[in-house]
N, C-alpha and C positions, 0 to 999 in steps of 0.2 A: 787825335789815331795815338798818342805816346799813355792818352787813358783807362779808353779801352784795355789797348795788351795789361797792362798794370788791374783791373779787372778782372780783368776773362783766365790770368795766370795767379790768381790768389782769392780763394776764397774768402776772406776776413774781408776782403772789398765784395764778390761775387753776392754774398750772403745780404749786406744792405739793396744792389745794384739789385739784388731780385721784386725788391721790399717794392719799389720802383717800379716796376714792369707788370707784376702783381695789381696796384691800386689799380693800374687804365687797363691791363689784361679786364679787369670789372668792369671799370666804367662801357669803357667801350662792347661788352654786351651786355649792358644796362642801353646802351646809344642806342641798340640796335632796337631792341623794340619799345622807342618812347613813341614811334607814329601806330602800331598795335597799341597798350597801353590807351593814348589820346582818340580811336577810332575805339574800344572794349566801350570805356567809360563815358563816349558822344563828347572830351571838349571839345570846345573853341581853344585859340588861339593862344587867348587873352590868360583861362583858367589854367594851359600848360603853365606857361609862363610862371604862371601864381602857384604852381607843385612844383616847379622847380624850382623856383625862389625859395620855397620850404625847408630841399636840404640847402642852397644856399645857409640860411638863417640856423640849421642844429649844425651845423661848418664854424659859420662865425662862432653859437653861442659854448662853441664846444674849445674855444683859443685861453678865456680866457682862463678855466680850469686846465687848461692840460703839463705845464708848468708842474703843477700840483701832484698831479698825479705820476703824471714822471719820476716826480722824486721822487715822490710814494712808492709810489708797483716798482718802477725802477727803469730804465730810461730802454736798454733789450728788451726786456719783460714787453715790454706798451707797443714796442711796436713788433713783436710778432703776437699780441697776444691780438691788439685793434686787425690786422690782414688780418687775417685769420676771419674771426668777425663781418668784419666788410664784406667778405663770398657771401655770407650767409644772411648781412641784412639785406643785400639788393636784391635778394629774393621774396623780400615782404612786398616793395610797391609792383612785382605783377602779379603779386596775391589780391591787390586792396580792387575792390567792391565798388568803390565811393573815391569822390573824388576826395572829401572830412582823408578816409583813411590812407588815400595815396601821397595828403599832404602829411603824419602823425609817419605812417613808414620811411616818405621820403627824407622829414625834420630831423628820424634818428639816425638813415642809415648817414646824414651827413656830417653828423656829429660821430658819431665812430670813424669818417674820415680825417675827418678834423685829425683826430689824434693817431692816427696813420702819418700824415703831413709832418705832421708836427716831426713824430718820432723816428722815424726816413730819414728828415734831414738833421735834425738835430746828430743820429748815432753817426751819419757820414762827416757829421762836422766836426763826432771829437773823435774820427777814424783821425783824419784828416789831422791833425791837432800833434796827433799822441802820433802817429808816426813820420811826421814832414812829410806828403803824401799829398797830392789836389788833384778829383777824378770830381768833385762837385760835378761838372757840367756834363759826366760822361753818366754820370749815373739819372741825371736827368733823361740822358739819348734814350736809356733802359726805358723810362715811362714812357717816351714815344714808342719807343718800340713796342708797350701793354700796345699801345693805343693798335698798332701795325696786324699783334696778331688777336686781340680780342673783338676789331671791329671787322678786320680779311679774314681772318685762320673761322673766325668768330660767323659769317654770310655764306663760306662754304657749309657750314654745321645746324645753320639753321632747319633743313628739308631732313635731314635725322629725328627730330625731338618732333614731337604734336604738338607742346605746347612750354610757350617762351620759361616758365618758371623748370620745367625741367632743362634746360638751357644754360640756364643763372644754378644752379642745385652740382653742374656735371662740372662749368668753371672753381664753384666753392670748393667743390670737394680738390682738384687740380690743384688748387692755392697749397686752400689745406693742407696738401702736400708734400710741394712743395718746399715749401716756407718752411713744417716743421723739422723737413733733416739738413734746411741749409741755415738751425734760426741757432745751431752752435754755435756760432764762431761769435755769436753779438747776446745771447741771451743775457747773458750777467754785465753789458756794458751796463754805465753808472754814466749820468751831464754832469762834471765837475760845471759847468757853466749856474744849471738851473738849478741845484744846488745850495751856487753863491747867489741865487736869486736876481742872475745880470738877464737880457735876452731883450727885455722886454717891450712891449710898445708903446714906443714915448712920444705924443704929440707937439709936446714941446719943441724936440728937431725935427721941427718939420721947414722949415725957413732955409740953411743949408740942403734936404735934403725936397725939394719941393718939386724941380724939374725929372729927375730920378722917382720922385715917388705918382707927379702924375704919369707918367710913360707907359712904368709898371700898371696902374691904372687899367689905361688903354690894352697896352699887350694882350694882358692877362686877360684883360675883361672879352679882346677875340676872341685869343683859344678857348673861353669859357663860351660862348658862344656856339662856334662853329662844334665843337663839341658836343652840344646839344640839339643845335636846329641844322645839321649840315647835312644830316638823311631827308631829316622830311623837303629842304628844300625843293633836295634832288628831287623828292616824288612831288611834288605840287608844284614850283616854278619850272625843273627844267621838265619836269613830268614827267621818269623814266617810271616805265610800268613793272620791270623786274625790281622784287623786294632787296633783294639778292646783289642790282648790281649798283642802286643807290648808295648804300652803305661802305661806296669803293672811295665816293666822296672824304669824305673821314678817312682813310687810312690812305690815301695818297698824300690828305693833309701830315699825320702823325710822320708816315712813311721817312720821309726830305727832313721832318722836324729830326725826326730822329737822324740821318746821318749829319746833317747840320750839329747838332752836338758833338757828335761823334767826334767832327772836327773844328770841334768851335774855338775850341786853348788854342790851335796854331792859328790858328784867320787873327786870332786876341793879336797876340805875341809880336803876329806880322804889320799890321792893318793898324789897333789903339781903337778904344770904348764906342769913341761917339762915328766915328767911320765907319765904324762896324751897324749899326743901331740905322745912321742913314741908310747905308746899303740895302740894311733887310726891312725896314719900314717901304724904303720906294720899291721893291723887290713885291714885299707881299702887298702894295696898292697896284700892280700893274694884275696879284693876283687877284682882286676883286675884283680891275674892272675886268676878266678874264671870265670868274664864274657870272656875272649881271647878265655876259653876252646867252644865260640858261643855255647855249647847246652840252650837249651832254659833255665833247673830248674835250670842248674848254673850261667847264667846268673842272675835269679833275687836273687839266691841267693848273687851272687855277691857283685849286687849291695845293699842290702841290706850292705851286711859285710860296702863297702864302706862309704854309709849313717853313718854306729852308729861309724865308725871307726875316719869321721871329723865332726859329732854333735857335741862337745869340742871343738873345738880346736880353732875357731876363735875366744871365749866367752871368752875364756883362752888368747890368746896373744890378747886383748884386755885386760885384767888383768894385763897382764905382762908386757904389753907400761908403762900402768896410775902407774907401780908402778916404773917406769924403774928412776932408780938414776939423778938426771942434769935435770929433765924434766916435766913437768907441764903435770897433768892428761888426760887433752884437746888436747895439741899441742900431745904428744904422742899414744894418739886413731886418731884422727887426721894422722898423718903421713902414721900408723900398716894401718890402716880403709884403705886411700886410696892407700898405694902397693895392697892391696888386687882387689881393683876392679881395680883399670889398669892391675889385672892378669883376673879376671874375668870375663872383658870387651875384651880383650885381646885371649882370650882363645880357646870360638865358633871360629875363623878366623881362628886361626891358624890348629885347625881340621880339616877343611876344608881344607886348604893351603896341606898337610899333607895329606890327604884323593883323592887331586885331581891327586899328582905326587907316590902315592900309594893304597891303601886300608885304608879301614875309622879302621881296624883292626888292621890298623901299628900307628893311633891316637891313641886310648887309650892306643897299647902300652905306646906312648909315657906318657904317665897318670900313666901310672904303675912307669917307672922311676922319675915321680916327686914324686910321692908318698915315695920312697925309697930312695931320696935328701932328700925329706925333712923328713926323721929320721934321716940320719945321720946329720941332721945340728942340730934338736934339742935336739941327743945321743954329737955331739960337744959343742952343751950349755950349756946341762947339767956341762959336765965335766966344761968345765970353771969356769962357776959361782961354785962350789963344789972348 
């Protein structure tokens, strides 16, 4: 909670934290209209999964160029330009008239999202080093808060717009205005690590970081799957008739993830990272079992438990990667984060594939299996490190 207060009391820290929130406000708004896009273009689950994979491929394709772009344009400028551009880029998929157009629009939006993600994390990292402050976990809490705003408040606003693109345009304008007003606190920031060419993604370091990388892949993969498929699950499996109520599964997930991340730094210092990861994956497993009951209230409670369980795992994995013996902090975090993003990118398409050969319920059962396996890996790491 100390890191949250630090952000709220200092605009230098609040400004980049709001970029985190803005990113998920945009994505939470998009998630509300995925079922509508699917219906409008008459897509099956496999086609929708491929379209979501196009977004992931765009995100992945931009990663190798992000460091160069940040070095040429400037870290602060890339951050403000990319978050504002992303708001308007996410309008395009809502205007697509065919499956091909949808894939192309999502690929472009994914590339812009990648620049935003790299920029905002690098910006917070620079501020932490410059000021000897620690607020990275809390900024990820702002990301979860953005999901609550985008999906929660957005669900309530659906009746006020006659078309999805109008809602997305209103969100883009809000994101533009608020971030431009705050950007003076970081607009001229530069990344010393990027200028030196540090922090690259190096597969040669996979051996000492294998366990952490696999955990990152599973947890971030589950997060990506829930972001893109939770509302469809509530509509198709739980069979909620209300389009507004169906969006609250993702709201519950984001709200408890936000709470856990705001409290995460204090919990970590008390129990240690591997105990937290074991407890978090166990809690998420119980949550997935509740979601699989296919009742509305148990599913809501399940999504809330999953968000709380997963909330502090990724910050803990990054912290452990940065302290791995024989590996520099920038290299360790880059590799673990990179493998995590691969999971985040691939999981929506994987769920679409599983749903096409079975049901969407089968897809969420697979996520339960991932959570259980993640618990076992964390237990193994704890035993070997002891």
